[in-house]
N, C-alpha and C positions, 0 to 999 in steps of 0.2 A: 504494499500499499504505500501511496504518497504520503508526505507529511500533512497535506491539506485533507486527505482521506482519514487520517488517524485523528486529527482534531474533531471529526465529524461534526460539523457545525449543524446538522440537522438532526441530532440526537433526540432532541425533545419530541420530535414528531412521533417517533417510536414509543415515547413515553406516554403521548396522548391519545395516540391512535390504537386501539386495542389488538385487533388482528395483525399478524406479522405477513409477510409475503406468501409463505406457504399456505397459511390458514385462509388468506384472501382467494388464493387460487381454487382451493376446496369449496368456498362458499360461492364463488362464481360457477364452479361446476354444478353445484347443487341447485342453482337457480337457472342454469342453462344459458349463461351469458359468456361471450368467449373473452371479454376484458371488462375493466371498468369502463372504458371509453364506451363501448357497445352498451353498456347497462345504462349510461348517462344519456346516449343517444335515443335509447328506447323509452326513457322516462320522461325527460324534458322536451317541450316543443322546441323545434329547431329555430323559430323566429324570435326566441327570447334568449338564446345563448350568447354569452358574454365572447366567446372565441378569442380572448387574449388574456395575457397575464395580468392579474391584479396589480395595480400601482402601489405595491408595498415592497418593502426591503427584503433582502433574504433572511431566513431564520438566524437568530442569535441563539448560542447556547445559554443555558440557564444562568451560571456564573456571570456570563458576560452581560445578559440582559439585567440581572439583578445590580451589577456595577454600574451599567448605564444609568438605570433608574435611580440609584443611590445619588449618582453626580447630579440628577435633576433635582432630586429631594433637597440636597445641600445648599440649593440656591434659595430655598425658603429660610426666612429668618423668624425663628419662634421665640419671640418675646413673652414675658410672663404678662398674661392677657387679665386685664381689670375693666374690660369693655362693657361686659354684662350683656344686655338686650337679648336676653333668653338662652345665652351660651356661656359656659363657665368651664374652667380647667377642673378636671377631676382627679381623684387618686383611685383608679381602678385596682380593687384588691388582686394582688398578683395570682392568689388562687384561682379566681374567677377568670383572669385574663388569660392564664396558661391552660386551664381545664375547660373553659366554655369557648371564649372568642377565638382561641387559637386551635380548637379541637374539632376535627372533622365528625367526630361522634355526635356534635351539636350543630355546626353549621352546614353539614351536607344533608340533612334529613328534610323530608318534604312536608308540605302542609298536612295537618294531622286529620285528614279525611277518613283514614283508617285508623280509627282511634285505639284499636286493640294493641297496636304495635307502635303507639305514641304516647303511653300513658307517663313517661317522664317528663317530656317536654309539657304535656298538657298539666302536669301538676306544677310545674315552674310557672306556667302561665297563670294558673289559679292562684298561686302565691302573689304573682303581681297583681292580679285583680284584687285580691284581699288587701294588698297594701293600698292599692288606689281607694278602695271603699273606706278603709280606715281614714286615710289622709283627707278625703273629700266629704265625709260624713254623709254620703249618699248610699242608696241600697243596692246599686248594681253598677258594674262596669265592664267594659269590652276588653278584649285582650290587645289593645293600642291600636292606634292609627298611625298615619305616616310621618306627621310634624304637627306641631301646634297650631301653625295657620291652617293646615288641612282639617284639623279638628275643629277649629273655630267656624270654617265654613260649613261642615258637617253640622255642628250645633244649631246654626243659623236654618239650614234647610230641615232638621228635625223639629226646630221650634214651629215652623210653618205648618209640618205635618200634624203636630200636636195640638197647636193653639187653634181656639175656635173663633179668634179674631178675623175679621174680614180685611183689616189692613195689609198693605204690602209694605209697610214701612218697618224696619228694623234699627234699633237704636245701637249705636256703637261708642263705647266710652272713648273719649278723646285720649285717654291715657293707655290705649291699647298699644302692643307692641307694633311698629311700622310695617314690619314683613307679614304680620297677621292681618292688618287692614288691607294691605295690598292684594293679598290672595282673596279675601272677603270681596273686594270691590269687583274682581274677576267673576267670582261666582255669582254675585248679586245682579249684575248686570243681564245675565243670560237666564236667571231665573225670574226676571222682572221684579225684584226687590229694590226699593229705595233705601239706601244707607242714610242715616241720620247721624252726625257726629256730635257729641257735646259732653260736658262734664257730667258725672253720674247724678248730680242734683237736678239736672234737666230731664233726667228720663222719664219723670212722672208727668211732665207737662204735655206730651203728645199721646197719640194713639199707635201703639207699637205692637206687632204680632210677637215680638221678642226683643231681647236686649243681651249685649255682651258686655260685662265688665271685666278689668283687669285688676289683679291684686296679687302683690303690690303693683302700681302703675308703671309704666315703662321707664319712668325717670326714678322708680324705688320708693315714691311715697306711698304711705300706707293711710287708708281711710276706711271707716266703717261701712260697708256697702249695705248693710240690714235694711235701712230704711229705703234706700233707693230700689232695691229689689222688690220690697213690698209694695212700693208705688206702680212699679211696671205690672206685677202680678194682680193688683187691684183692678186693672183695667183689662185683665184676661192675657196678658203678655206671658211669654215663658222666658225665664231668665237663665243665662248661661254666665259662668264665672271663670276665666281663665287665671290659673295661679301657679306661681313658682313652686315645684313640688318640694324643694328644700325648706322654702318658707312655710309650707303647710306643717312641717313637723313642729314649729314654733307657734304658728297662728291659727287662730278660730277657723274651722273649716267653712267650705262653702255652703256645705248642707246646713251647718248651724246658723248661717245667715240667711237661709231661706231659698238658696239656689236650686233650680230644676236641674240643671246640667252643669257639670264641672268638667275642666279640661286643662291640659297643659303639657309640658314637655317633662320627660323623666331623665333626660340626659344627665343631670347633675347626680342621678344615683348610679356612679361608676361607668359612664359611657363617654369615651373621648369626643372632643367637639369635632374633629375631623372635617374642618372647613364647612361644616353644617349637616352633616349626617354620615350615616344613617342614625337615627334617634326615634326612640318610640314615643309617641304621644299617648297620654292617658285621656280616657273619656269615660266619665260616669254619669249617672243619671237615675231618677227615681223608677222604682219597680213599674209603676203602671206604664212607663213610657218604653218597656223593654222591647216590644215588637215594632217600634218605630225607630230604635237605634241604629246606627250604621255599624260596619265591622263585625267581626267575629266575636262571638261570646263563648267561653269555656264554662260548661255546665257539669254539674254532678248527676250521674245516674247509677245504674247497677248492671252487673253482667248476668250471664244465664244462670248462675249459681248464687244470685243475690249479693254479690260483693261489689263493695263501692268501685265505681269505675267512672272514668272522666271522659267527656266527648264535646265536640263543638255543638252548641245548642242552638236552636231556633233557626236553622240554616234556610227555611223557607222565606226568610226575609231578603236573602241574598240575590244577587243580580243573576247567578247560574240558574236559577229557577224562575224568579219573577220577572227576569229581563227588565224592560223599560219601566216596570212597576215597582222595581226594587227601591230599597231605602237609599241605596247609594251605588255608584259604580266600583267604588273602593271596597274590597274585601280583604285586601292585604292588610295583616298586621305585621309589625315590624317585630317579629317573634324573637330573633337572636338577641336583639336589643332590650326587648321587654324582659327576657330571661335574665339578662345581665343586670337589668335595674332590680327586679324581683329578688335575685340572688344577693344583691348589694344588701337589700333590707334584712334577708335571712341571716347574713354572715354578721353585720352590725347590730342587728336586733333594735329594740326600741331605745335601749340607753345609749347604744352607739350612735344612732342617728340623731339622736336628741343632743349628745354631746358636740356633734360635727355642727348641727344648726346653731348651737349656742356658741360655739368658737366662732363661726362665721359672723354672727351678730356680734360678738364682743369685738371682734377685730373692727366691725364698721363703726360701733359706737365709739371706742377709743379714738379712732381717727377723726371722728366728727367733733369730739370734745376737744382734741389737740387743735384742730383747725380753728375752732371758734375761740379757744383760749388765747390763740395767736392773732385774733382779731379778725379771722376770716368769717366769711358769711356764707351760710348754708341755704340752699334753695327750699328745704323743708326740714323738720326735725323730727318726723316720725317715719322710720324706715325698717327694713329688715336687714339687708346686706349692701344696699347702693346708696352712696352719698353724692349729693351733687353740690359743687363748690363754686359760688360766684366770685371768680378771681381775675382782678384786673390785668394780673399778669399771667393770664391763661396761656398765651402763645409762648412765653418762656417757660412755664412749668411743664407744658405739654412736650417741647422739645428737649428739655433736660430728662424728663421721664423716659422719653425714646431712646436717648443717649445711654440711659442707665439700664435699658433693657425692659422697659415697663410700657404697655399700651393702655392708655386711658380712652375713655370716650369723649370725643369732641361734641358738646351739645350745642354751644352757640359760641359767640366771639368771645365771651368772658366766662362761660360756664363749661366746667368739666365735670364728667362722672367718674365715679371711682366704684367698681362692684367687686366686693369680697368673695371669696369662695374656699371651697375645702382645701385647695393645695397652697393657699397663702399662708406665709409663715410670719413669726414675730419680726425677723430681719426685714422682710418686705413691708410690713406695717411702719417699722421705724424709718425706712428709706422713702416711702411715700409720704409720711409726715414731715420729714425734712424736705422734700421737694415742694411740698406746699407752704411750709411755714419758714423754711431757711434756717431752721434751727434743729440740732440734734434732739432726738426724742428720748425721754426717761419713760419706758414703756410701764415699769412697775408703777410709778407716781401717777402715769395717766390712767392706768388700770384701775387704781384705787378710786380715782376722782370721777370717772366717766360713769354716767347713768345709762341704763337700757332706754332704747328708743323705740320700743313696741308699746303702744298704748296698752293699759290694763285691760281694757274691753276687748282687745284683740288677741290676747295671749291665748293659747291653747290650754283648756282644762281637760278635754276629754282625752281618754286613753287611746293609743295607737299600737299596732302591731302586738296584739294580745294573743293570737293563736300560738300554740306551741311551736309550730315551725319557726316562727321568728325569734324564739326563745331557748333554742336547743344547739344550734350548730355554730358557735362562736369561736372554737378553736379550729385551727386551719386542719388538723386532722379530722374532725368531725365534718367540717364543711367539706372537704375533700371526698369523704366516704358518702356524704349525702348526695353530691353532686354524680359521683360515680354510680350510686344505685339508680339515679334518674336516668343518666345516659344508657345504663343497661337495659332499660325498659323501652329503648326507642330504636327502631330499625332505621340505620342511615347509610349512605354508600359506602361507608367503611366496612359494611357487613356483605352486602349483595346489590345487584343492579335493581334501580327503581326505574321502570320501564314505562313511565307515565307518558301517553300521547300528548303532544303539543305542550309538554312542561319541559322538555329537554333536560333531563337530568343526567349530566355528563360530568366527567372529571374536573374537579377544582383543585389544581395542581399546587402543591405546596409552594413552589417559588412564586406562583401567582399571589398567594395569600401573605406571604412573608411581609410585604412593604406595608400593609395596612396598619400595622402597629409601630412602624418607625415612628418616633417623635415628630419628624419633621412633617409627617402627613397627619398622624393622629392629633397632635396637640395645637393645631392652627384654628384660630377664631375664623368664622366665616366673614367678619367685617373687619379683619386686621388691614392695615394700609396696604395698598397694592405692591408697594415696594418691598414689602415683606413676603409676598406670595408668589414671586417671580416662578418658583419651581412648579407650584400647583398649576399656574397658568400654562407653563410650558407643558406639563402632562396633559391638561385639558385640551389644549390646542394640538398635541401630537394625536390624541386620541380621536379628536374631530377629523383631522386629516385622514386617519386610518378608516374611520367609519365612512368618510366621503368617498374614499377609493372603494370600498367595499359595497356601497349602496348605489353610488351614482349621484346622490343629491348634493346640491350646493351649499347647503348650510346644515348644521347640526345643532340643535338646543340641547344642553346637558341638564336642564333643570328638572324635568319630570323624575320623580323617585319612586316610581312604579309603572308597571305596563299600563294600569288603567289611568294613572295621571298622564301617561304619554298619549293615550287615546284622547283624553281630554284636551290636552295642548295641541294636538293635531286638529281636531275639529275647531278648537278656538282660533287657530290660525287661518283655518278655512272661512270660518264666519267673519273674521275681521277683514279677511280679503274681499269677500263679498261687499261688507260695508263700506269699504274704501272705494268700491265702484258704484256706489249708491244703489246696490243691490241687497241690502240688508234683509229684504223680505224673504229671501232664499232660505227656506227652513226644512225642506223635505230630504231625508236621509233614507237611501236605499241600502237595505241590509239582507242579504241572503239567509234563508232558513237555517243553514247550517253555521251562522255566525257564533263567535263567542258571546256568552251572557253579556260580558261587560260592554260590548258594542251597542246594542240598544240602550243599556242603562247610561252609557256616556253620552249618547245622541239625545236622551231625555234631558240630561242634565245640561245640555247646550240649548234646550228649549227647542229641539228640532222634532219633527214629527216622523216616526219610523214607518216606513213602507217596506213590507217584507217581499222579498223576490224568491220565487220559487226555485227548487233544485230539481233536476231531472232525475230518472230512475239509477242513473249512474252516479249521482251525488254531485254533479256539476251544476253550475248557475244555469238555469234555464234562459238562454239568451233572448229568445223571443218574448219571454216574460218581462225580462229586464228592459229590453227595447220598449216595450209596450207603456210600461210604468214611466219610463224616462221621458218618452214622448207626452204621456198624460200629465206630468208634473213639470214639464220643461220650464215653465214660467217660475217655478218655485224651486227647482232642484238645486240643493246645496252640495251634496254629497253621496259618493257610494263608499261603503265600508265592506272592504273584502280582505279576506285571509288568504294568503299564496305561499306555498301549495294550499289547497284548500283544507279546511278542518276535517274533511273525510279522507285526507292523506293522499290526494293525487295533485299532479300538475294539469290544470285545465288548460286544453289546447286553445280556448277561445279568448284567454286573458287579455290579449291585445286589443282584440274587438270590444270586449267588455269595457276597457278604460276608453276606448274611442267614442263608443256610445254615450257614455256619461259626459264626456268633454263636449261632444257635439251639441248637448242639451243644456250646457252652461254650469255643469256640475264639476267639483273636483274629486279625485279619487284618493280615498285614504286607505292605505294597505296595512293591515293589522300584521306586525312583524313576529307574532308567536312562532311562526314557522320558518323563520329567516335562516335557521341552521340547515336547511334543504336547500339555499340559494347560493350561498357564500362562495365566490370564485366561479360559479357557473352561470349565473344571471344576476341582475341587479333590479331591484324594485323600481328606481327611476327611469331606467331604460324600458321596462315593461310598460310604463305609463301612469305610475303612481306620482301623485303631487306631494304626498306626506305619508310618512309610515314611522310607526314607533319601532325601537329595537329593544328587545328584553335582554339587557346585558346579563341578567341572571338565567338566561336560557342559552342563547347562542353563544355568548362571550364571557362564559365560565363563572360569574359571580354566583357563589353558592345560594341556594334557597333558604339556608338558616331555619327550617322548619316551618316556613310560612313568610318569610321576610327576614333580610332585606332584598330589595330589588332596585333596579334602575330601569327607566324607561325613556331614554332620550329620543327625539325624534329628528328625522332628515327632512329636509324641506327643499323643494325647488326654489330657484330664485326669486320667482314672483311671491311666493309664500314667506320668504325668509324674514323680511321687515317685521312680520306679523307674530313672531315668536315671542315667548314670555320674557319679559325684562325684570327688573327687580328695583324697589323704591330705595334701598339702602346702598347697594353696591351695583352699578349698571353691569349689564351683560354685553361684550363685544357683539355687534351685528344685529342686535334687537333695536327697534325703532323706539326713540324716546317717548314716554309716556305709556307703553304697553304695560299692563301690569302682569302680576306674577301668578304662576300656578302651584309654586312651593314656597317653602318658608325660606330656604337658603338659594343664592342666586345659581349655584350649581348643582343642586339637589344633593343627594348622598355622595358627596365628592370623594369621601375617604376610602371608598371600595372601587374607584374608577382605576387605581393601579392595577387590580386584578385582570380587568380586561385589556389594558394596556400591555402587561407582561404576556399575556395569552396571545395577541396578536404579534408582538415582538418576536417571541420564541417560535411561533409557526411560520411567520413570514407568508410571502405570496404562495409558495408552493404548499406549505402545510395547510393553510386556509382552505384551499381547493381540495387538498387530500382529504381533509376532515369532512367536507361534505359529501365527496364521492363515497367515502366509506360509511357515513350515515346512511346513504341511498343503499348500500351493499347490504348493510346489516338489516335493515328493514325489510329488504326483498327476501333476504335469507330467512329471516324469522316468518315473513308472510308465505314463503313456499313451504317451508317445513310445517308450518302450523296448519297449513290448508289441507294437510293429511288428515287432520282431526277435527277441525272446525272450518266453516265456510268464511272466507275473507270477503267483506262486504262490498268494498269498492276497489277498483283499479283503474289505472289510467288507459289511454288508447292502445297500448301495446301489452296490456296485461301486467303493467309494473305499477307498484306503489311508490310514494315518496319517501320520506324519511320515517314514516309511520303507517300502520296498517290498523284496520279495524275489524275484528272478528265477531261474527254475529252468534249469539247464544240463544237467541229467540227460538229457532225450532227445537233446541235440545230442551229449552224450558217448557215449550209446549209438550214435548213427548214425556219428559222426566219429571217436571215440577221443579228441578233444580235451577235456581235463578242465578243472575250475574253476580248478586251479593254472595251468594253461597260459594262462587269460584272464587271472588275476590278474598272472602275469608279463609278458605282453604289454601289458597296460595302462602299464606302466613305459615301454615304448617310445613310448607316446602322451603321456608327462609326468604320468601319474596314478598315485596310490596306489590300490591295488585297494580295492575295497568289502569289507565283513567276509565272510569265505570260509568256505563249509561250516558256518555257524551261523545260526540253531538247526537248520537241516537241512542235511546232507550233500548235497554237490553243487550249492550254491546260492550266489548272491552276494546279500548283504543291503545295501541303498543307502540311505544318508540324506544328503540335500543340505542340509539346515538353512536356515534363513531369510536367512543373510548371503552366500550366493553369488548372483553377479549371473546374469541370464538368459543372458549371453554364455558363462559359465564352464559352465553348465548344458548349453547347446548344444554346446560343444566336447567335454564329456563323452559326450553322446549320440551325436555325430559318431564319436567314438573307439570307443564300443560298436558302432555300426552297421558301422564298418570291420571290426571284429574278427569280427563275424557274417559279413561278406563273405568274410573269411579262412578261417572255419570251413567256408563252402560250398565254398570251392577245395579243401580237405582232403576234404571229404565227397564231392565229385563225382570226385576222383581226379587233379585238376590238380596237386596237390602230395602228395608221399608223407606218410604219416602219421607217419614218424619223422623228416623233414627238412621243416619249414616253418616260417613265422615264429613260430607259437605255441609248439611244443615247444622251439625254440631261444631263446625270449625269457628274460630280457631280453637285448638286445644291449647290449655294452658299449663303452667307448672302444676296447678292443682290437680291436674288429670294423671300425673306421674303415678300416684298411690290412691288408694281407698277402692271402693266399689267399682265394677266396670261392668255394667249391665247394657252391653252393646254388641249387635251382631258383627262386628268387626273387631280384630284384635286391637291390644293398646299399642303394639308396634305399628300397625298400620295407621292408626290414627296420629301418633307422636312422630314416628320416623318412616314416612311413606317411601323414601329413596334412600339407597345407601349413603349418599353425600350429605344428607341431612344430619346423620349421626357424628358426622366428622366436625361439624360447625354448626350446631343446632342454635337457632334463635327462638327464645321462649316467649310468646305473648305472655304478659303478667296478668291478663284477664281473659275470661272467656267472652262469647259474643256479647256487645253491650246492647242494652234495650233502649233504642233511640225514643220509642214512643213515651216510655216512663220518665226520660229526661226533658222531653218537651212539656209533658203535663205536670212535672215537678221541678220548674226551674230554679236552680240554685247556681249561683255564679260565685260563691264565696267558699272558703275552705271548711270542709266539714269537720267534725270533731275527730281528733286523732283516733279515737275508737273504732271509727268506721274502716280504718286501714288495718287493724288488728286481725 
């Protein structure tokens, strides 16, 4: 070998792509394709093929890519941040950092739809909900939302659903965080709401369907909101209060003040700032409002043996079922981050978090006292952690602070804000006092003289975190074992393949994950001065260039922090474009029957009218129906939302014609990027005819799903739509038109996880990105071919090929045997697998996506499991096993089934170890099948008594 060959710059490709050359040859032979190129020719329409190399560099080896990114990161200047405005430095407990945030057992799990193999994560989320319930004083909480601004917008929409008021006006506290108001303006416009801003005292003067107050205010000031909440409610309004989660440890809760909804950001509970995210917003509400609440709710139920078991409750509220009638298009919870916040509360316990909150307040109180004692003037004297100082020499103080490594908030010409936090030290306090007073500080003397700045009426008297889970695991040893116990109850990708169609659960390589906890990325405030964020902006611009090359779009907006948020941002750009042309009346959105549930829900949030387009028997869009409806609604056609390849798992031959029809009738094409993993390097959405498309970075570009979040959903836009992307009120976004409001709280969304996708593309390079797509198609067709021996494959393309996923039809077997798709999904757990996507997009089916990163051996194990399950179904169908007592209806079999009575017509070995490989690496469901009906009839979203787990 030559020296160049020995260095093997393409080595990462073989780490990411599962099958080797010999295995690919075997797979091609199995499906009857002479080569990968031939398979691609049989699968993709010729008129959409890229037929040239992606404009990306060649692959970088892992060590080289990490070194290059480290050089970029080193351009960031990480000052000590005292900016506040909803983002604070934290001290993430190292036991949580190493064993959760950096642990694939936590970050590679999927959304807990299959609850029996997600009990650990569900318990961690239930802890989070209990923490939120305790701190807010309300009866129920969800499992988190995307960020505080999104939560505020959701609260506004929820208030309208719940309130009996006929008003369309919503009152917003003038003290609200600026980024929150920015997002609310975007949402309110298309809901047809009027936002009225004012001081809380003014809220009782008008007729409002609801109100949002901030506590403490964005400047840090504390006021008692009780009378203002009462004034709005007296007129039939619903009141939401956004509150700092750490402040709530020390302050009277929102519920005690009379609020109906409570929301905020839990970033301060151990989650790094990360230039704006990802962070878990909290969202709590009164019990009677639970069916109107957005987001996922974790509830307590029982399993088949009567044992306490957890599941996602009240899912009929969500968009995958209710579509445009859903409470929200956002189902995403920031699960990984919510788990960190909840575990932070478990680790510190009530006394620990009280000590932290008290220390933060004490630092602020001493600082305020020192400034006043030196003749300085405070903007207000009641606060929790943030002090604003009216300083005539503000310019000089600000500059000196920067030189000393401190970032302050520049409020006005003479006003500076100083926000204290968990990571602030006594030496930081002394330095800040010296900067503002010009004199060295005697901290002990100041401490003895300073008074607390929380009014007596606002001090928390109610108990928090009383459940045993928050009072047990305070030593690191106990915490380590508790988290390991939870991890062991969850099936993640470090155990086996998760073959969910349309969810693209692929390898999240370690080298991609390492940079997210580098201090240069993790510890950056989103509103830090631009000259300090050079590395971040270089990273973001580099990723934008990569994504432009891959998709063909002219501009990329990085702000949307989920796929659903990306859908919203895409339709928003389309609506703004039509408005700019005097065609704001265009409000018809054509959506095929096969579309994701988020699509119609998103269109509804943009105040668009959904018109459903039929699909033909082969699962393709009915072009004649599309053309007829485009002509019918030509005067008002706004957009078509289409997924490509289709949700049915095929490349539709008519996709270019479909785009041309929409454009001919004045509409824009929104392409859902859920299935972009089947396009990269082979075709590009912008070339096909899409005007805007979102890209699930947590699917195609390797950001892990985190058990149901985080995610990122940036959008690509053609040049004519680019000016209408989301901007940001605090920090402008390059390329966005001035005055455009935001869709997320931070200007670049969940920026701290962007290094993952950047690293993936850098290490794969142009050749690797194309090979990944080709191998995804090969794996899917291999599975479809092999599984078709046992189950019918529902849809194929023009040449009998599927795209990156396939749908197997269980309905004939269900009719013949009574065995359901749910039974098959639960039985797969006994074989050590997570079920494919169940009953979507077609009821009674399983949608399977193997991705390129699964080895042939893993695919073969899955095929063997499905073939074995088919044989079990035959046993039921031919009467060998009763329909109500067989391995399928009794699945999953838990640890509790190892011992005790076994009154079943099949052996214990058949139930627990159905194939030889299972015995080698058994994953044990910790509960038996969960009773969904019981859980929804007896909704409980707080931690049950510890006795329930005995």
